[in-house]
C-alpha positions as CSV (number, residue, x, y, z in Angstrom):
1,X,-133.1,-35.6,248.1
2,X,-135.4,-35.3,245.1
3,X,-138.4,-32.9,245.3
4,X,-141.3,-33.0,242.9
5,X,-141.6,-30.0,240.6
6,X,-144.5,-27.6,241.0
7,X,-147.2,-27.9,238.4
8,X,-147.2,-25.2,235.6
9,X,-150.5,-23.4,235.4
10,X,-152.6,-23.7,232.2
11,X,-152.3,-20.0,231.5
12,X,-148.5,-20.1,231.6
13,X,-148.5,-23.2,229.3
14,X,-150.9,-21.6,226.9
15,X,-148.9,-18.3,226.9
16,X,-145.7,-20.2,226.0
17,X,-147.4,-22.1,223.2
18,X,-149.0,-19.0,221.7
19,X,-145.7,-17.2,221.8
20,X,-144.0,-20.1,220.0
21,X,-146.7,-20.1,217.4
22,X,-146.4,-16.4,216.9
23,X,-142.7,-16.7,216.3
24,X,-143.2,-19.6,213.8
25,X,-145.8,-17.6,211.9
26,X,-143.6,-14.5,211.7
27,X,-140.6,-16.6,210.4
28,X,-142.8,-18.3,207.8
29,X,-144.0,-14.9,206.6
30,X,-140.5,-13.6,206.3
31,X,-139.4,-16.7,204.4
32,X,-142.3,-16.4,202.0
33,X,-141.6,-12.7,201.4
34,X,-137.9,-13.3,200.8
35,X,-138.8,-16.1,198.3
36,X,-141.2,-13.8,196.4
37,X,-138.7,-11.0,196.2
38,X,-136.0,-13.3,194.9
39,X,-138.3,-14.7,192.2
40,X,-139.4,-11.2,191.1
41,X,-135.8,-9.9,191.2
42,X,-136.5,-7.2,193.7
43,X,-134.4,-8.7,196.5
44,X,-132.0,-6.2,198.1
45,X,-129.4,-7.2,200.5
46,X,-129.6,-10.9,199.6
47,X,-126.9,-12.5,197.5
48,X,-128.3,-15.2,195.2
49,X,-125.5,-16.7,193.0
50,X,-126.4,-17.9,189.5
51,X,-124.1,-20.5,188.0
52,X,-123.2,-19.4,184.6
53,X,-121.7,-22.8,183.8
54,X,-125.1,-24.5,183.9
55,X,-126.4,-22.2,181.2
56,X,-123.5,-22.9,178.9
57,X,-124.0,-26.6,179.0
58,X,-127.6,-26.5,177.6
C-alpha cells in the first residue's frame, strides 16, 4: 500500500542546493583556469593536439 513521503525540511533542502552550487562554482573555476593555462602555453599534464595540416593549407 502506498504511503506518503515525509516532507523534507527547508534546512536540508537549502543545504543540498548550496552544496550543488559550490560544486558547480568549483568546476567552473577549474575549467576557466585550464583554459587560461592552455592559451598561455603553461598547461602541464594536458594534451592539446595542434593539426599541422591546417597550417599548411593556408
